[in-house]
C-alpha positions in Angstrom: 29.4 -5.0 138.5 30.2 -4.4 142.2 27.1 -4.5 144.4 27.1 -2.0 147.2 26.8 -3.9 150.6 24.9 -0.9 152.1 22.2 -0.3 149.5 22.6 -3.1 146.9 23.1 -0.6 144.1 25.3 -1.8 141.2 28.5 0.1 140.6 31.2 -0.3 137.9 34.3 -2.3 138.9 37.0 -0.2 140.5 34.5 2.4 141.9 35.8 3.8 145.2 32.3 5.0 146.3 28.7 3.8 145.6 27.0 6.0 143.1 23.7 5.6 144.9 24.6 6.1 148.6 28.1 7.4 148.6 29.5 4.6 150.9 33.0 3.5 150.4 33.5 0.4 148.2 37.2 0.1 148.9 36.8 -2.8 151.3 35.0 -5.0 148.7 38.3 -6.5 147.6 38.5 -8.8 150.6 40.0 -12.3 150.7 37.6 -15.2 150.6 36.2 -16.2 154.0 38.2 -18.9 155.6 35.4 -20.2 157.9 31.6 -20.6 157.8 31.3 -17.9 160.5 33.3 -15.5 158.3 31.1 -16.4 155.3 28.0 -15.7 157.4 29.4 -12.3 158.5 29.9 -11.3 154.8 26.5 -12.7 153.7 24.0 -12.0 156.5 22.4 -8.6 156.8 22.0 -6.4 159.9 18.2 -7.2 159.9 19.0 -10.8 161.1 20.3 -9.2 164.3 16.7 -8.0 165.0 17.6 -4.4 165.8 15.8 -3.1 168.9 13.5 -0.2 168.8 15.6 2.9 169.6 14.8 5.2 172.5 15.1 8.7 171.1 15.4 12.0 172.9 15.6 15.6 171.6 18.9 17.5 171.7 17.6 19.9 174.4 16.6 17.1 176.8 18.4 17.6 180.2 21.2 15.1 180.6 19.8 14.2 184.0 16.6 13.0 182.3 18.5 11.0 179.7 20.6 9.3 182.4 17.4 8.4 184.3 16.0 6.9 181.0 19.1 4.8 180.6 18.7 3.5 184.1 14.9 3.0 184.0 14.9 1.2 180.6 18.1 -0.7 181.4 19.6 0.3 178.1 23.2 1.4 177.1 22.4 4.3 174.8 19.7 6.7 173.4 19.6 8.3 170.0 19.5 12.1 169.9 17.1 12.9 167.1 16.0 16.2 165.5 13.6 16.4 162.6 13.6 12.6 162.3 17.4 12.5 161.8 20.0 11.1 164.2 22.2 14.0 165.3 24.0 12.0 168.0 24.0 9.2 170.5 24.4 9.4 174.2 25.7 6.3 176.0 26.7 5.0 179.4 30.3 5.6 178.3 29.4 9.3 177.5 27.9 9.6 181.0 31.0 8.2 182.7 33.7 9.8 180.5 32.1 13.3 179.8 30.2 13.9 183.0 32.0 11.8 185.6 31.5 13.3 189.0 30.0 16.5 187.6 26.7 14.7 186.7 24.8 16.4 189.6 25.9 19.9 188.7 25.6 19.5 184.9 22.2 17.6 185.1 20.2 20.5 183.7 22.5 20.9 180.7 21.2 19.6 177.3 22.3 16.2 176.2 23.6 17.7 173.0 26.6 19.1 175.0 27.7 15.6 176.0 26.5 13.3 173.1 28.7 11.8 170.5 27.8 13.7 167.4 28.3 12.7 163.7 27.5 9.0 164.6 27.7 6.5 161.7 24.4 4.8 160.8 23.5 1.8 158.7 20.5 0.5 156.9 19.1 -3.0 157.8 20.2 -4.3 154.4 23.9 -3.6 155.3 26.0 -6.7 155.9 26.9 -7.6 159.4 30.6 -7.4 158.5 30.2 -3.7 157.7 28.5 -3.2 161.0 31.4 -4.8 162.8 33.8 -2.6 160.7 32.0 0.6 161.6 31.9 -0.3 165.3 35.6 -1.1 165.2 36.8 2.0 163.3 34.6 4.4 165.2 35.0 2.8 168.6 31.2 2.4 168.9 29.4 0.0 171.1 26.0 0.9 169.5 25.0 1.7 165.9 21.8 3.3 164.9 19.8 1.7 162.1 17.9 4.0 159.7 15.5 3.6 156.9 16.1 4.9 153.3 15.1 8.4 154.4 17.5 8.4 157.3 14.8 8.1 159.9 16.0 5.9 162.9 14.3 2.5 163.0 16.5 0.5 165.3 19.8 0.1 167.1 22.3 -2.7 167.4 25.0 -3.2 170.0 28.2 -5.1 170.4 26.1 -7.6 172.5 23.9 -8.3 169.4 27.0 -9.0 167.4 28.4 -11.3 170.1 25.1 -13.2 170.3 25.1 -13.6 166.6 28.7 -14.9 166.5 27.9 -17.3 169.4 24.9 -18.7 167.5 26.8 -19.1 164.3 29.7 -20.8 166.1 27.3 -23.2 167.8 25.8 -24.1 164.4 29.2 -25.1 162.9 30.3 -26.9 166.1 
């Protein structure tokens, strides 16, 4: 049996996608880890990163208010949530790349016009290696963490991954 790294469901060998959660299983045929740090990445779950409580805003929230929230709370992103579901994420990068010098004139526009939509999410039981993969493939610096019902429960960042890697590297010397 192949165990899904996202939901721990058992799947038949050769399955392309998990029967329980639909996630791709194609990357499960990875080579054996060469180092203790690689082994930890493939073994440890996202929950060991201690995902932070996400700051959530509604899609209609004025982008000016969202930027103020990023600054006041000293955070890099907020989740855009509707009906307890993540519909997008708005980050410092979105503010710089999508608003640029127009932030003042576009401040009353809803954050939904500038957010990154269709963002990938993970559950806390997903392996850290899959979080790294999602961040790499999607070009994300932040990943929302959701419960089994899809409700946002946390957020991890590239900084959390770097901290984890630094701690693991220090442990092995």
